[in-house]
N, C-alpha and C positions, 0 to 999 in steps of 0.2 A: 069130489063133491065141486070141482069148480077149479080157477089157478090160484097159484101163489098171491098173494096180497103184501106190497110193502108198506110198511107202517110210519107216518111223519111224527112229526112235532117231539115230543119226549120218548117217542120210540122209535124215532127214525132210523133206519138201516134193519129193523126189527123185519123178518119175513115170514110169513104162516101160511098153511093148509090145512084144510078140516078134510078127511078121507073118512070112509068107514072101511071096517076088518070086511073077510070075509064070513064071517059069522055078524055082522049086522052092527057091531058097537061101534061106534063114533070115536075118531081121534082126532088130533090137531097136532101138529108138528111146528114147533116155532125154532127158529135160526135166529143168529145175529152174525152174518158171516165176517163184517169187519168190524165188529165190536158194537158196544152200547155208546150211543152219542153222549151219554151225559160223562159217558169214561173218557172224553177227547180231552177234559180239561180239568180234572175232577185229581184232585193229591188223593184222596181213599179211596180206593176200589174196592166193592164189593167182593165176596168170596169169588173165587173163580173156580171152577175142577181142574184144572191142568197145573193152577199153583194152591193145592188146600192150607198148605200150611201157611201160607201169608195173612 
């Protein structure tokens, strides 16, 4: 449904794309390949799937 989009501002580094499944349902894939922009200078990080106990 288009090319991947790179976000800016508070969502800097976020990439997303919409696509349709073979049965017609629309999906959105979201990725932060380099982490979230706010995390670069934050003392407290939000939950991360690689570190669920933290």
